[in-house]
C-alpha positions in Angstrom: 0.0 0.0 0.0 1.2 3.5 -0.8 1.7 6.1 1.9 -1.4 8.1 1.0 -3.6 5.0 1.1 -2.3 4.0 4.5 -3.0 7.5 5.9 -6.5 7.6 4.3 -7.3 4.2 5.8 -6.4 5.5 9.3 -8.5 8.6 8.8 -11.4 6.5 7.7 -11.2 4.4 10.8 -11.3 7.5 12.9 -14.2 9.0 11.0 -16.2 5.8 11.3 -15.6 5.7 15.1 -16.6 9.4 15.4 -20.0 8.5 13.8 -20.3 5.7 16.3 -19.6 8.0 19.2 -22.3 10.4 18.0 -24.7 7.6 18.0 -23.7 6.7 21.6 -24.2 10.3 22.7 -27.7 10.3 21.3 -28.5 7.0 23.1 -27.7 8.3 26.6 -31.0 8.4 28.5 -32.8 7.8 31.8 -31.2 4.4 32.2 -27.8 6.0 32.3 -28.9 8.4 35.1 -30.4 5.5 37.1 -27.1 3.6 36.8 -25.2 6.6 38.2 -27.6 6.9 41.2 -27.3 3.2 41.9 -23.4 3.4 41.8 -23.4 6.5 44.0 -25.4 4.7 46.7 -23.6 1.4 46.5 -22.6 0.1 49.9 -20.4 -2.7 48.6 -18.1 -2.9 45.6 -18.7 -2.5 41.9 -17.9 -5.7 40.1 -17.3 -5.6 36.4 -17.8 -8.6 34.2 -17.4 -9.2 30.5 -16.3 -11.6 27.8 -13.7 -11.2 25.1 -13.0 -7.5 24.1 -15.6 -6.3 26.6 -13.7 -7.9 29.4 -10.5 -6.0 28.5 -12.4 -2.7 28.3 -14.1 -3.4 31.7 -10.7 -3.8 33.3 -10.0 -0.2 32.4 -13.5 0.9 33.5 -13.1 -0.9 36.9 -9.6 0.7 37.3 -11.0 4.1 36.6 -13.8 3.6 39.1 -11.4 2.7 41.8 -9.3 5.7 41.0 -12.2 8.0 41.8 -12.9 6.3 45.1 -15.5 3.7 44.1 -14.1 0.3 45.1 -14.2 -2.0 42.1 -12.7 -5.2 40.7 -13.0 -7.4 37.7 -14.6 -10.9 37.9 -13.7 -13.3 35.2 -16.9 -15.2 34.1 -15.0 -18.4 33.6 -13.5 -18.3 37.1 -16.9 -17.4 38.5 -18.2 -20.8 37.6 -15.4 -22.5 39.5 -15.8 -20.9 42.9 -15.2 -17.2 42.4 -18.9 -16.4 42.6 -18.2 -16.2 46.4 -16.6 -12.8 45.7 -20.0 -11.3 45.0 -21.7 -10.0 48.2 -25.2 -8.7 48.8 -24.3 -5.0 48.9 -22.4 -5.1 45.6 -23.4 -3.9 42.2 -22.6 -5.7 39.0 -21.7 -4.0 35.7 -21.9 -6.6 33.0 -21.2 -5.8 29.3 -21.7 -8.1 26.3 -22.3 -6.9 22.8 -24.5 -9.9 22.0 -25.8 -10.2 25.5 -26.1 -13.9 25.2 -22.6 -15.1 26.1 -23.1 -18.4 27.9 -20.1 -17.6 30.2 -22.3 -15.0 32.0 -25.2 -17.3 32.9 -23.8 -18.5 36.2 -23.2 -14.9 37.3 -26.7 -13.8 36.3 -28.3 -16.7 38.2 -26.2 -16.2 41.3 -26.8 -12.4 41.3 -30.6 -13.0 41.1 -30.4 -15.6 43.9 -28.7 -13.2 46.4 -30.6 -10.1 45.1 -27.5 -8.2 43.7 -28.4 -5.5 41.3 -27.1 -5.6 37.7 -26.4 -2.8 35.3 -26.5 -4.6 31.9 -24.8 -3.2 28.9 -25.6 -4.7 25.5 -26.5 -3.7 21.9 -29.1 -6.5 21.9 -32.3 -5.4 23.7 -33.7 -8.9 23.5 -30.7 -10.6 25.0 -30.5 -12.7 28.1 -28.3 -10.1 29.8 -30.7 -7.3 29.3 -33.7 -9.4 30.4 -31.9 -10.2 33.7 -30.6 -6.7 34.4 -32.1 -4.2 36.8 -30.9 -1.3 34.8 -30.7 -1.8 31.0 -28.3 0.2 28.9 -28.8 -0.4 25.2 -25.7 0.4 23.1 -26.4 1.6 19.6 -25.6 -0.7 16.7 -22.7 0.8 14.9 -20.6 0.1 11.9 -17.2 -1.3 12.7 -14.3 0.6 11.2 -12.8 -2.1 9.0 -13.5 -2.6 5.3 -15.9 -5.3 4.1 -13.3 -8.0 4.9 -12.6 -6.6 8.4 -15.9 -5.2 9.5 -16.2 -8.0 12.1 -13.3 -6.7 14.1 -14.6 -4.9 17.2 -13.5 -1.3 16.7 -16.3 1.3 16.8 -18.2 -0.9 19.3 -15.2 -1.2 21.5 -14.6 2.6 21.4 -18.2 3.1 22.4 -18.0 0.8 25.4 -14.8 2.5 26.6 -16.4 5.9 26.2 -19.5 4.8 28.1 -17.2 3.7 30.9 -15.6 7.1 31.0 -19.1 8.7 31.0 -20.0 6.6 34.0 -16.8 7.4 35.9 -16.7 11.1 35.3 -20.5 11.6 35.9 -20.2 9.6 39.1 -17.1 11.5 40.2 -19.0 14.8 39.8 -22.0 13.5 41.7 -19.6 12.5 44.5 -17.9 15.9 44.3 -14.6 14.1 43.8 -11.8 16.5 43.2 -8.0 16.7 42.4 -7.1 16.5 46.1 -9.1 13.3 46.5 -7.5 12.0 43.3 -4.0 12.8 44.6 -4.6 10.9 47.8 -5.4 7.7 45.8 -2.4 8.3 43.5 0.6 8.9 45.8 3.1 7.4 43.3 4.2 8.8 39.9 4.4 12.3 38.6 0.6 12.6 38.4 0.1 11.7 42.0 3.0 14.0 43.1 1.6 16.9 41.2 -1.7 16.4 43.1 0.0 16.3 46.5 -0.5 19.0 49.0 2.2 21.7 49.3 2.5 20.5 52.9 4.8 17.9 51.4 7.4 20.5 50.5 6.8 23.6 52.6 9.8 25.2 54.2 9.0 26.2 57.8 10.4 27.2 61.2 14.1 28.2 61.4 14.6 27.6 57.7 12.4 30.6 56.8 14.6 33.7 55.9 12.8 36.2 58.2 13.6 39.9 58.6 11.8 42.8 60.2 10.8 46.1 58.4 13.7 48.0 60.0 16.3 45.3 59.5 19.4 46.9 57.9 20.3 45.8 54.3 23.6 44.2 55.4 21.7 42.0 57.8 19.1 41.2 55.1 21.9 40.0 52.9 23.4 37.9 55.7 20.0 36.3 56.2 19.5 35.6 52.5 23.0 34.1 52.2 22.6 32.0 55.3 19.2 30.5 54.3 20.2 30.0 50.7 16.8 30.6 49.2 17.5 33.8 47.3 15.0 35.8 49.2 13.9 37.2 52.6 10.4 37.6 54.0 9.6 40.8 55.8 7.2 40.2 58.7 5.7 42.0 61.7 4.0 39.8 64.4 4.1 36.9 62.0 2.1 38.8 59.4 3.6 39.3 56.0 4.6 42.9 55.2 6.8 42.3 52.2 9.2 40.2 50.2 12.8 40.8 49.1 14.2 38.8 46.2 17.6 38.9 44.5 15.9 41.1 41.9 14.9 43.6 44.6 18.5 43.7 45.8 19.7 44.4 42.2 17.2 47.1 41.7 17.9 48.7 45.0 21.6 48.9 44.3 20.9 50.8 41.0 18.3 53.1 42.7 20.1 54.2 45.9 23.6 55.5 46.1 23.6 54.8 49.9 22.0 51.4 49.4 23.7 49.6 52.2 22.3 52.2 54.7 18.8 51.4 53.7 16.4 49.1 55.5 14.3 46.1 54.4 11.1 48.2 54.1 12.8 50.5 51.6 13.4 47.9 48.9 10.9 45.2 49.7 8.0 44.3 47.3 4.8 45.1 49.2 2.6 42.6 47.3 4.3 39.2 47.3 2.4 36.3 45.8 0.8 34.3 48.7 -1.0 31.0 48.5 -3.1 29.0 51.0 -1.7 26.0 52.8 -4.5 23.8 51.2 -3.1 24.4 47.7 -1.9 21.5 45.6 1.6 21.3 44.2 0.2 21.5 40.6 -1.6 24.7 41.5 1.6 26.2 43.1 3.6 25.3 40.0 1.1 26.9 37.7 1.1 30.1 39.7 4.9 30.2 39.6 4.9 29.7 35.9 2.3 32.4 35.3 4.0 35.0 37.6 7.5 34.0 36.4 8.7 33.6 40.1 10.4 30.9 42.0 9.1 31.4 45.5 5.6 31.5 47.0 4.7 32.5 50.5 2.2 30.3 52.4 -0.2 31.7 55.0 -3.0 30.5 57.2 -5.4 32.8 58.9 -3.4 35.8 57.5 -0.2 34.6 59.2 2.9 33.3 57.6 3.5 29.6 58.1 6.2 29.0 55.5 7.2 29.2 51.9 7.8 26.9 48.9 10.6 27.2 46.4 10.7 26.0 42.8 13.8 23.9 43.6 11.9 22.0 46.3 9.1 21.3 43.9 11.4 20.0 41.2 13.3 17.9 43.7 10.1 16.4 45.0 8.7 15.6 41.6 11.9 14.0 40.4 12.5 11.9 43.6 
């Protein structure tokens, strides 16, 4: 195949899947809303089951649900028939997906769920299927054209994309209903760069004797001594623990150019009176964004209008790369 034909084939696949996603969007109805309410009120776990490609996609859906604080795991239908049915408890909810809805591997799970009164969210493109008949909430997926040509239109593509997208719809809508936020997400993702970015600034805040503090009337020579000793390239001007100003290396340079008798000046003469201050509840990602926007390397942290510490760009980078 020539290069242009390869590219056109890829674009055709994407176009076909876009059409399928539009059909999915139009199919979202009251059953979807009912499923979100059921998942929001679940007292047990959310158990995801599927066969073939559906099973692989449900692994991702289950993982996403767990990442937003809804306990979830995947139950293999084959294992279920050999003892794993015991993993299903009365307060659980089952999400079962099957494009045909008649996969024989699911029958044991459907019978057992009915026996112990566990509710089922059934997802299928076959409204007359055994799965849909036995489900408490019935989500009917639209019939869509698979993305392959006439020789490959049996390969699950558009239908798989739709199931994956539906899973994302469930997860994000449920997260919004639970008022789940970045802070919650960070708690559940302590490892990796994503989790670290969503950590609280409390992880890296500089406090106590490490803060380069000076008073308004501190002489410049003593300000420089403090800055040199603390090695943060700045000094914080305070009065009764309240922030009055901030002195950076840049303020020192500008002061030298402005005043002939610079070394006889005091902290209040050269300080910036409006330093950038953040709340101790901020996330590292928010602090980093503020630093980039303001083109600064230090942020002051306060609580109840009193200084409690500072964070430095170097500490953020060290934390993220550790």
